[in-house]
N, C-alpha and C positions, 0 to 999 in steps of 0.2 A: 232269777237271773241277776246276778251281781251288777252294780253299776260300774263304769270302767275305772272310775277314780274315787267313787264312795266306798270306805271301808265299814267293816262290821264291828270293829272293836279298836281300841286304842295301840294295841299290839300288832294289829293288821297294818293299821294307819302309819305306825313308826316303820316298820320294816318296809312298805311301800315306799314311803317317802324318802327314807335312806337309799334303797334300791334306784328310784327314779332319780335321786341327787347323782348318784355315781353313773347312771346311763348317761345323763346329760353333761357330765364333766364339771359338775359343781364342785367348789370346795365347801368341805361339810366340816363341822365341828359338833360335838356331843358334850351335853353337860349332866351326867346323871344326878339323879337324886339318891340318897342313902333309904330309899324305900324301893318296895317290889309291888307289882300289879297284883291282881286277882291270879292270874297263872304263874306266879313268881316271875313276870316280866320284868325287864330293866324299864324304869322310870326317867325318861331323861327330855330336858329340851334341847332339841336338835335346830342347827342352823345349816342352810345350804345358801352359798353366794355364785351368781352367774355374773360375768362380766368382770372387766378389770378391777383390783383392789382400791386402784387411786382415781376411780370414776368420780365425777364431781357431780353427777345428777344420779339419785336412787329411787327406785320404789321398793319399799318395803311392804311385805305381807305377813302379817303374824296371826295365828289361829290358838284356839284353845285356852285364851286367858281364863273364860269360864269354864273351863273342864268339858263338860258334856257338851257344848255348844262347838267343840273343836271338829267335828264331823265335815261340815261344811267347809270351813277355813282349810281344813288338810285334803281335802277333795280339790279345791280349787289351786293350792299348791302342788299336788301332784298333776294335775292338768298343766299348770304352768311349766312344771320339768318336761313334759312330754310334747309340749310345743307352745312357744310364745306367740302373742298376738303381733302379726305381722311377719312371724317366722324367725326373728332375729331381735336383739337387744339394738337399740339406737346407738350411735357413737357416744361414746364418753357417759355410758349409762350403764349402772348396775341393778341387779333385783337380787334383794335379799330376804330370804324366806326364815321365818322364826316359827319352828313347828311345835305346836303344844306348849304354851308358857306355862300351863297348869297341868302336868302330865298325871297327876295324881287324880285330880278331878275327871278328867278325860278318862283313865282307865276304870276308876271305882264308880262311873256314872254319879258324879257330884259336879255341882257348879262352883264349888268351894274348894280349898286345896286342902292339906292334910291336917292343918291347924283351925279349920272351917273358916278361913278368911276369904272373904269376897276380893280377889286382887284388883279389880277395878274400883275398889273402892281404898285400896293400900298404899297407893302412890301420891301420898300427901307432900306438899311442898314445903321447902324450908320455912320454919315458923309457925307451920300447921301443926297442931297436937292431936294425937290419935285418941281423943277424948269426946265425949259427948254424943249426940243423936238428933236428928233434924226435928223442928217443932212438929208435934203431932204423934211422934212415934210411938211414945207410951200408950196412945188411943189405941193403938192396933197391935201393941206387943203381946196380948194376951190371946188376941186372935192368931197370931203369926207363930207363936213360940211356946204352946203347950208343952210341959214337961212329961210326956206320956208318949208311948207308942201309937201309930195310927189305928183307928179302928176299921172294922170292914165297911162300914158305910160312914161317908165323911159328910158331915154338915157344912163343911167350910164356905162353900159357894153361898150358901142361905145366910149365914152369919156375916159374910162379906158384904153381901148386898144391903143388909141392915147397915152396916157400917157407912157404906156409900151414901143410903137414904139420910143418913144422920150429919155427915161430914161432908158430902161431894167428893165425886170420883178424883178431880185434880189434886184436891187436899190431901186425900189418903196415897194417891201415886207418889207424890213429892215426899210423905213422911215415910212410906215404906221403903222405898227404892234409894234414896239418897246416899245411905250409908251411914251405920251407927257403930260406935266404939266402947258400948257399955254391955252387951249381951254377948260373952264371947261363944255362946252355943245358939244364938239367934240367927236369924236371916240377915244377909247384908252386913255382916259384922267386917269392918276394916282391918282389924287387928290392933294389936298395942305397939308394934314396933315393924320395921319393913320387912317384909315377906322375902324369903329365900329368890323369889323371881325378880323382887324389884333388886336385890343385893346382885344377882346376876347380871341384869340389864344396866345397871350403873357401872359395872366394871367392863362390859363388852360393847355396848352399842357404840360409844365414843371410839374404841378402837376399830369397829367394823365399818363405820362411817366416819373415818378420821379426815378423807378428804372431800367430803360431801360439802357442797355449797347449797343444793336443794334437794329436798327429801319429800316426796309423797308417801305417807305411812297408812295402810289400810288395814285396820284391825277387825278380823271378821268377827261377828255375832250373830245369833240368832234369837228369836222369842218374842221379839216386838215388831208391831205393824201388821198390815196387809199379808195375808198368806202368799210367799215366794216373791212378794214384792221387797222393796228395800228402802232405805234412808240412808243417807251419809250425813252422821251426826258431829257437829262441831261443839265444843266445850266453850260456848260463849251465847251472847244475849242475841235474840232474832234480829234484832236492829244493829249488829256489829257489822262493820263494814266488809269482813271477810267473808261474811255469808252471801252477800251480792256479788262481790268479786269471784267467789268459786263456784256459785250458781252460773255464772257465764262460761265456766269451763266444765263444770261437771253436770249442769241441768238442775232441773226443778227439785231434785231429790236432796240437795242440801238443806239441812236444818241447823238451827241454833237450838238453845233451851226454849221449850214451849209446853206450857202445861197442857194446851189443848192438842198439842201434837205429838209425835213419837218420842222426842227427847225429854229429860228431866235433868233437873240440877243434881250434880254429883260431886261428892266431896273424895279427893284421892284417886281421880281417874287418870289413866296411863296417859292420855295424850298431853295433857298440859305440863306433865312431868317429862314427857319425852323432849318437847319444846324447850323446855327450860334445861334440861340435860345439855343441849347442843344450842347454846344460845347465838352461836356466829352463824348458823345454818338457817337457811328458809325451810322451815319444818312445817309442813302440812299434814296434820293428823285427822284421818276421818275414823270413827267408828261406825264400820258398815254393818248394819243392822238388818237381817233379813227375818220378815214376818214367819210365823208358823200357825198357833192356834189363839183364840181369843184371851186377852190379859186375865181375866179372873182364872181361866183354866191354867195358865203359866204360873201363877202365884199359888194356885192351890198345889200344883205338882211340886213346887219348891217346898210348900210348907209340909207336906206329906213325907217327901223324901228327907226332910232334915229331923222332923220328929222320929222317922224309922231309923236314921243313921246314929242320933244320939240315944233313943229310948227304945229301938226295937232288936229283935235278935236277927242275925244276918242273913239267916235262912228262912226266915219266917214268910208266911204268904203275905202277909200284909206288906213287909218291906221288899219284896219281889213286885209287888203291885205298884208301891211308889216308884221304884225305879224304872218300872215301863211307863209311868206316867210322866216320869221327867224325861224319858228318852223321846216319848210322843211330842212333848211340849218343845224340846228344844233341837233334837235331831230325827225327824220323821222320816220314816223308811217309804214314804210315797213316791214312785218313780217320778212322777209329774213334778212334785215338789222339789226333788232332787234335780231333774233336767233343767227347770226354768231358773232356780237360784242359782245354779252353776253358770248358766248361760249368762245371767244377769252379773254376775261377780267377775265373770271374764271381762264383760264389756267395762266393767268399772276400772280394771288394771289397764285396759287399752287406753281409757281416758287417762289415766294417771301418766302412763307414758307420752301420750300426746301433749298433755299438760308440762311436764318437762321439757318436751322438746320445743314447745314455743317459747318466745320471748316474755320473761316475766314483766307484768306490769310494774311501775314504780311502787304503787301502793302496796300490792301483794308482796313484792320483795322485801319490803319493809315492815310487813305486818309482823 
Protein backbone atom coordinates (compact mmCIF):
# COMPACT_ATOMS: atom_id res chain seq x y z
CA UNK A 1 0.00 0.00 0.00
CA UNK A 2 1.42 3.38 -1.02
CA UNK A 3 2.13 5.93 1.69
CA UNK A 4 -0.15 8.97 1.47
CA UNK A 5 2.67 11.40 0.71
CA UNK A 6 5.73 9.27 -0.20
CA UNK A 7 6.13 8.78 -3.93
CA UNK A 8 7.78 5.90 -5.78
CA UNK A 9 9.53 7.93 -8.50
CA UNK A 10 10.59 11.47 -9.27
CA UNK A 11 7.88 11.78 -11.93
CA UNK A 12 5.19 10.82 -9.42
CA UNK A 13 6.66 13.09 -6.74
CA UNK A 14 6.65 16.07 -9.09
CA UNK A 15 3.11 15.45 -10.34
CA UNK A 16 1.81 15.11 -6.78
CA UNK A 17 3.68 18.21 -5.60
CA UNK A 18 2.29 20.36 -8.40
CA UNK A 19 -1.22 19.04 -7.88
CA UNK A 20 -0.96 19.52 -4.13
CA UNK A 21 0.28 23.08 -4.59
CA UNK A 22 -2.60 23.88 -6.93
CA UNK A 23 -5.13 22.38 -4.52
CA UNK A 24 -3.65 24.44 -1.65
CA UNK A 25 -3.88 27.66 -3.65
CA UNK A 26 -0.11 28.13 -3.62
CA UNK A 27 1.74 30.37 -6.05
CA UNK A 28 3.74 28.00 -8.27
CA UNK A 29 6.80 28.43 -10.49
CA UNK A 30 8.68 25.78 -12.49
CA UNK A 31 12.25 25.97 -13.72
CA UNK A 32 12.86 23.07 -16.16
CA UNK A 33 16.23 21.65 -17.15
CA UNK A 34 17.20 20.98 -20.74
CA UNK A 35 17.17 17.28 -19.85
CA UNK A 36 14.66 14.45 -19.52
CA UNK A 37 14.15 11.67 -17.02
CA UNK A 38 14.19 7.90 -17.60
CA UNK A 39 10.58 7.96 -18.88
CA UNK A 40 11.22 11.09 -20.94
CA UNK A 41 9.56 13.16 -18.19
CA UNK A 42 10.34 16.84 -17.68
CA UNK A 43 12.98 17.54 -15.03
CA UNK A 44 12.44 20.77 -13.14
CA UNK A 45 13.01 22.63 -9.91
CA UNK A 46 9.50 23.52 -8.80
CA UNK A 47 8.64 26.24 -6.29
CA UNK A 48 5.44 26.66 -4.28
CA UNK A 49 4.69 29.64 -2.02
CA UNK A 50 1.97 29.90 0.61
CA UNK A 51 1.31 33.17 2.37
CA UNK A 52 1.76 36.80 1.39
CA UNK A 53 4.67 37.60 -0.93
CA UNK A 54 5.60 40.53 1.32
CA UNK A 55 5.70 38.48 4.54
CA UNK A 56 8.67 39.31 6.75
CA UNK A 57 8.95 35.83 8.32
CA UNK A 58 9.54 32.70 6.25
CA UNK A 59 9.96 28.98 6.66
CA UNK A 60 11.78 27.52 3.67
CA UNK A 61 11.73 23.75 3.11
CA UNK A 62 13.95 22.40 0.33
CA UNK A 63 14.23 18.84 -0.96
CA UNK A 64 16.37 16.78 -3.28
CA UNK A 65 19.64 18.72 -3.26
CA UNK A 66 21.20 15.27 -3.21
CA UNK A 67 18.87 13.77 -5.79
CA UNK A 68 17.97 10.32 -4.45
CA UNK A 69 17.58 11.84 -0.97
CA UNK A 70 14.57 13.79 -2.23
CA UNK A 71 11.88 11.26 -1.35
CA UNK A 72 11.54 12.25 2.31
CA UNK A 73 11.72 15.99 1.59
CA UNK A 74 9.14 15.68 -1.18
CA UNK A 75 6.84 13.69 1.13
CA UNK A 76 7.17 16.40 3.79
CA UNK A 77 6.41 19.14 1.29
CA UNK A 78 3.31 17.35 0.02
CA UNK A 79 2.21 16.75 3.62
CA UNK A 80 2.52 20.48 4.35
CA UNK A 81 0.52 21.38 1.26
CA UNK A 82 -2.23 19.06 2.48
CA UNK A 83 -2.24 20.44 6.01
CA UNK A 84 -0.05 22.93 7.87
CA UNK A 85 0.93 22.50 11.54
CA UNK A 86 -1.73 24.36 13.48
CA UNK A 87 -3.97 24.44 10.41
CA UNK A 88 -2.92 27.84 9.04
CA UNK A 89 0.09 30.10 8.61
CA UNK A 90 0.81 32.55 11.43
CA UNK A 91 0.36 36.23 10.67
CA UNK A 92 3.03 37.86 8.48
CA UNK A 93 4.56 34.45 7.73
CA UNK A 94 5.14 32.59 4.49
CA UNK A 95 6.06 29.03 3.56
CA UNK A 96 8.40 28.53 0.61
CA UNK A 97 8.81 25.00 -0.78
CA UNK A 98 11.73 24.28 -3.12
CA UNK A 99 11.04 20.87 -4.67
CA UNK A 100 13.83 18.73 -6.16
CA UNK A 101 16.83 21.05 -6.28
CA UNK A 102 18.60 18.23 -8.15
CA UNK A 103 15.85 16.79 -10.34
CA UNK A 104 18.34 14.83 -12.46
CA UNK A 105 19.67 12.88 -9.49
CA UNK A 106 16.16 12.39 -8.11
CA UNK A 107 14.90 10.96 -11.40
CA UNK A 108 17.93 8.88 -12.35
CA UNK A 109 18.64 7.45 -8.85
CA UNK A 110 21.83 9.39 -8.28
CA UNK A 111 23.07 11.59 -5.45
CA UNK A 112 24.84 13.86 -7.92
CA UNK A 113 23.68 16.06 -10.78
CA UNK A 114 24.02 15.59 -14.53
CA UNK A 115 27.69 16.63 -14.36
CA UNK A 116 28.47 14.34 -11.41
CA UNK A 117 28.54 17.38 -9.11
CA UNK A 118 27.68 16.96 -5.46
CA UNK A 119 25.57 20.10 -5.17
CA UNK A 120 26.14 20.45 -1.44
CA UNK A 121 29.83 20.95 -2.22
CA UNK A 122 29.22 23.40 -5.08
CA UNK A 123 28.08 26.52 -3.18
CA UNK A 124 31.48 28.06 -2.61
CA UNK A 125 31.61 31.56 -1.19
CA UNK A 126 33.27 34.49 -3.00
CA UNK A 127 37.03 34.05 -2.89
CA UNK A 128 36.88 30.27 -2.56
CA UNK A 129 38.28 28.32 -5.50
CA UNK A 130 36.93 25.16 -7.11
CA UNK A 131 40.25 23.41 -6.49
CA UNK A 132 41.85 20.97 -4.09
CA UNK A 133 40.68 18.12 -1.88
CA UNK A 134 40.56 17.45 1.88
CA UNK A 135 43.74 16.32 3.52
CA UNK A 136 43.75 12.55 3.29
CA UNK A 137 41.43 12.24 0.28
CA UNK A 138 44.14 10.55 -1.78
CA UNK A 139 44.42 7.90 0.93
CA UNK A 140 40.96 6.69 0.01
CA UNK A 141 40.59 7.73 -3.63
CA UNK A 142 41.65 4.30 -4.90
CA UNK A 143 39.03 2.70 -2.63
CA UNK A 144 36.24 5.09 -3.57
CA UNK A 145 36.85 5.64 -7.26
CA UNK A 146 38.09 2.54 -9.15
CA UNK A 147 37.59 3.07 -12.88
CA UNK A 148 35.69 -0.13 -13.64
CA UNK A 149 32.18 -1.46 -13.38
CA UNK A 150 31.15 -3.07 -10.08
CA UNK A 151 31.48 -6.81 -9.74
CA UNK A 152 28.85 -9.22 -8.50
CA UNK A 153 30.57 -9.58 -5.11
CA UNK A 154 31.89 -6.39 -3.49
CA UNK A 155 34.92 -6.36 -1.23
CA UNK A 156 34.35 -2.69 -0.40
CA UNK A 157 33.43 -3.08 3.26
CA UNK A 158 36.45 -5.28 3.98
CA UNK A 159 38.80 -2.84 2.25
CA UNK A 160 37.13 0.09 4.00
CA UNK A 161 37.51 -1.64 7.38
CA UNK A 162 41.24 -1.98 6.73
CA UNK A 163 41.48 1.73 5.90
CA UNK A 164 39.63 2.59 9.10
CA UNK A 165 41.97 0.39 11.11
CA UNK A 166 44.95 2.17 9.55
CA UNK A 167 43.79 5.78 9.75
CA UNK A 168 40.78 5.99 12.10
CA UNK A 169 37.12 6.51 11.24
CA UNK A 170 36.98 10.25 12.03
CA UNK A 171 40.01 10.97 9.80
CA UNK A 172 38.54 9.05 6.89
CA UNK A 173 35.08 10.52 7.39
CA UNK A 174 36.47 14.04 7.01
CA UNK A 175 38.66 13.03 4.06
CA UNK A 176 35.86 11.26 2.22
CA UNK A 177 32.91 13.60 2.56
CA UNK A 178 34.33 17.10 2.87
CA UNK A 179 34.21 17.83 -0.86
CA UNK A 180 36.86 17.46 -3.56
CA UNK A 181 37.50 19.38 -6.79
CA UNK A 182 40.13 17.22 -8.52
CA UNK A 183 38.36 14.02 -9.63
CA UNK A 184 35.37 14.87 -11.89
CA UNK A 185 34.13 11.27 -11.89
CA UNK A 186 34.88 10.71 -8.22
CA UNK A 187 32.61 10.79 -5.21
CA UNK A 188 31.84 14.15 -3.55
CA UNK A 189 33.07 16.16 -6.56
CA UNK A 190 32.14 19.81 -6.02
CA UNK A 191 32.49 20.90 -9.65
CA UNK A 192 34.75 23.37 -11.41
CA UNK A 193 32.19 26.18 -11.61
CA UNK A 194 28.76 27.09 -10.21
CA UNK A 195 26.24 24.40 -11.11
CA UNK A 196 22.90 25.29 -12.73
CA UNK A 197 21.14 24.88 -9.36
CA UNK A 198 23.42 27.47 -7.78
CA UNK A 199 22.81 29.86 -10.68
CA UNK A 200 19.06 29.38 -10.35
CA UNK A 201 18.98 29.99 -6.60
CA UNK A 202 21.24 33.04 -6.92
CA UNK A 203 18.71 34.58 -9.29
CA UNK A 204 15.48 33.51 -7.58
CA UNK A 205 15.96 33.38 -3.80
CA UNK A 206 16.54 37.15 -3.34
CA UNK A 207 13.35 37.79 -5.31
CA UNK A 208 11.28 35.16 -3.52
CA UNK A 209 12.46 36.36 -0.10
CA UNK A 210 12.67 40.05 -0.95
CA UNK A 211 10.70 41.19 2.12
CA UNK A 212 12.11 38.60 4.51
CA UNK A 213 13.56 39.77 7.79
CA UNK A 214 13.74 36.36 9.46
CA UNK A 215 14.06 32.97 7.75
CA UNK A 216 14.33 29.42 9.02
CA UNK A 217 15.45 27.16 6.16
CA UNK A 218 15.20 23.38 6.51
CA UNK A 219 17.08 21.45 3.82
CA UNK A 220 16.02 17.78 4.03
CA UNK A 221 18.64 15.04 3.69
CA UNK A 222 18.89 11.32 4.43
CA UNK A 223 21.69 8.85 5.05
CA UNK A 224 23.41 9.97 8.27
CA UNK A 225 22.59 9.12 11.87
CA UNK A 226 20.43 6.62 13.72
CA UNK A 227 17.64 5.08 11.66
CA UNK A 228 14.59 7.38 11.36
CA UNK A 229 16.11 9.77 13.90
CA UNK A 230 17.43 13.18 12.90
CA UNK A 231 19.95 15.91 13.58
CA UNK A 232 19.74 19.60 12.71
CA UNK A 233 23.20 20.39 11.42
CA UNK A 234 24.76 23.86 11.46
CA UNK A 235 27.82 24.89 9.47
CA UNK A 236 29.81 25.98 12.49
CA UNK A 237 31.99 24.67 15.31
CA UNK A 238 30.25 22.96 18.24
CA UNK A 239 31.19 25.82 20.58
CA UNK A 240 29.75 28.51 18.29
CA UNK A 241 27.13 30.52 20.27
CA UNK A 242 24.51 29.72 17.65
CA UNK A 243 24.51 26.06 18.68
CA UNK A 244 23.41 26.88 22.23
CA UNK A 245 20.99 29.59 21.07
CA UNK A 246 19.26 27.33 18.57
CA UNK A 247 19.30 24.35 20.90
CA UNK A 248 17.16 26.44 23.24
CA UNK A 249 14.59 26.74 20.44
CA UNK A 250 14.86 23.41 18.63
CA UNK A 251 16.13 21.03 21.31
CA UNK A 252 19.15 18.79 21.66
CA UNK A 253 19.11 17.69 18.02
CA UNK A 254 21.06 20.80 16.97
CA UNK A 255 24.71 20.00 16.14
CA UNK A 256 27.75 21.85 14.81
CA UNK A 257 30.72 20.19 13.15
CA UNK A 258 31.95 17.33 15.29
CA UNK A 259 34.16 14.48 14.09
CA UNK A 260 32.55 12.22 16.71
CA UNK A 261 28.97 13.26 15.85
CA UNK A 262 26.75 13.32 12.78
CA UNK A 263 28.19 16.40 11.07
CA UNK A 264 31.54 16.92 9.37
CA UNK A 265 33.25 19.94 7.87
CA UNK A 266 32.07 20.60 4.33
CA UNK A 267 33.28 23.04 1.69
CA UNK A 268 30.66 24.52 -0.59
CA UNK A 269 27.59 23.77 1.53
CA UNK A 270 24.27 25.41 0.70
CA UNK A 271 23.75 26.90 4.18
CA UNK A 272 26.57 29.45 4.44
CA UNK A 273 25.93 30.43 0.81
CA UNK A 274 22.23 31.19 1.49
CA UNK A 275 23.14 33.21 4.57
CA UNK A 276 25.70 35.18 2.53
CA UNK A 277 23.25 35.68 -0.34
CA UNK A 278 20.80 37.48 1.97
CA UNK A 279 23.12 39.28 4.41
CA UNK A 280 20.44 41.67 5.73
CA UNK A 281 18.20 38.77 6.74
CA UNK A 282 18.31 36.85 10.02
CA UNK A 283 18.80 33.58 8.12
CA UNK A 284 18.93 30.31 10.07
CA UNK A 285 19.83 27.33 7.90
CA UNK A 286 19.60 23.73 9.08
CA UNK A 287 20.60 20.62 7.21
CA UNK A 288 17.91 18.30 8.56
CA UNK A 289 19.61 14.92 8.32
CA UNK A 290 17.62 11.69 8.83
CA UNK A 291 19.34 8.36 9.45
CA UNK A 292 18.81 5.26 7.33
CA UNK A 293 21.51 2.55 7.36
CA UNK A 294 25.03 2.32 8.90
CA UNK A 295 27.72 4.65 7.48
CA UNK A 296 29.77 1.99 5.68
CA UNK A 297 26.64 0.74 3.94
CA UNK A 298 25.91 4.29 2.77
CA UNK A 299 29.43 4.79 1.39
CA UNK A 300 29.39 1.36 -0.24
CA UNK A 301 26.12 2.19 -2.00
CA UNK A 302 27.54 5.49 -3.27
CA UNK A 303 30.75 3.78 -4.38
CA UNK A 304 28.98 1.02 -6.32
CA UNK A 305 26.44 3.32 -7.97
CA UNK A 306 29.16 5.76 -9.04
CA UNK A 307 31.16 2.94 -10.64
CA UNK A 308 28.04 1.61 -12.36
CA UNK A 309 27.09 5.07 -13.64
CA UNK A 310 30.48 5.84 -15.18
CA UNK A 311 31.77 2.43 -16.21
CA UNK A 312 28.83 0.01 -16.21
CA UNK A 313 26.11 -0.70 -18.76
CA UNK A 314 22.78 1.01 -17.93
CA UNK A 315 20.75 -2.21 -18.00
CA UNK A 316 23.36 -4.56 -16.58
CA UNK A 317 22.39 -6.57 -13.51
CA UNK A 318 25.29 -5.04 -11.57
CA UNK A 319 24.03 -1.53 -12.37
CA UNK A 320 20.50 -2.38 -11.27
CA UNK A 321 21.82 -3.88 -8.03
CA UNK A 322 23.85 -0.73 -7.38
CA UNK A 323 20.82 1.50 -7.95
CA UNK A 324 18.75 -0.66 -5.60
CA UNK A 325 21.41 -0.41 -2.89
CA UNK A 326 21.53 3.37 -3.29
CA UNK A 327 17.76 3.60 -2.94
CA UNK A 328 17.85 1.41 0.17
CA UNK A 329 20.57 3.62 1.68
CA UNK A 330 18.86 6.96 1.06
CA UNK A 331 15.16 6.30 0.40
CA UNK A 332 14.02 3.24 2.36
CA UNK A 333 10.63 1.83 1.43
CA UNK A 334 10.15 0.52 4.98
CA UNK A 335 6.72 1.83 6.12
CA UNK A 336 7.90 2.35 9.70
CA UNK A 337 10.90 4.43 8.59
CA UNK A 338 8.68 6.54 6.37
CA UNK A 339 6.05 7.14 9.02
CA UNK A 340 8.53 7.93 11.81
CA UNK A 341 10.74 10.16 9.66
CA UNK A 342 7.81 12.13 8.26
CA UNK A 343 6.29 12.60 11.71
CA UNK A 344 9.57 13.96 13.05
CA UNK A 345 10.10 16.17 9.99
CA UNK A 346 6.68 17.76 10.46
CA UNK A 347 7.62 18.38 14.08
CA UNK A 348 10.71 20.31 12.98
CA UNK A 349 8.58 22.49 10.70
CA UNK A 350 6.23 23.17 13.60
CA UNK A 351 9.25 24.22 15.69
CA UNK A 352 10.39 26.49 12.87
CA UNK A 353 7.07 28.33 12.78
CA UNK A 354 7.11 28.63 16.57
CA UNK A 355 10.66 29.98 16.46
CA UNK A 356 9.67 32.70 14.00
CA UNK A 357 6.66 33.65 16.09
CA UNK A 358 8.80 34.14 19.20
CA UNK A 359 10.69 37.36 19.81
CA UNK A 360 14.27 36.88 18.58
CA UNK A 361 16.98 37.09 21.16
CA UNK A 362 19.41 39.96 20.53
CA UNK A 363 22.31 37.56 20.11
CA UNK A 364 20.45 35.38 17.62
CA UNK A 365 19.10 38.31 15.66
CA UNK A 366 22.61 39.56 15.00
CA UNK A 367 24.33 36.17 14.55
